[in-house]
C-alpha positions, 0 to 999 in steps of 0.5 A, spaced: 789 458 486 787 454 491 780 455 491 779 454 483 784 447 484 778 445 490 772 447 485 776 443 479 776 437 484 770 438 487 767 437 480 770 432 478 769 428 484 760 429 483 762 428 475 764 422 477 759 419 482 753 421 478 757 417 472 758 411 476 750 410 479 748 410 473 752 404 470 750 401 477 749 394 476 746 393 482 740 396 479 734 392 476 734 391 468 726 393 466 722 386 466 720 384 460 712 383 457 709 377 458 710 373 451 716 376 449 720 372 444 727 372 445 733 373 439 736 366 438 743 368 436 
């Protein structure tokens, strides 16, 4: 039972860290091509 609990905890931590890295705000935003026109709200 303890092994199953430990495996579940490890899997949850891995999922959390993988999800967190994908949404990281420190990643550079893709640059827009030259001459791109911004949308006017």
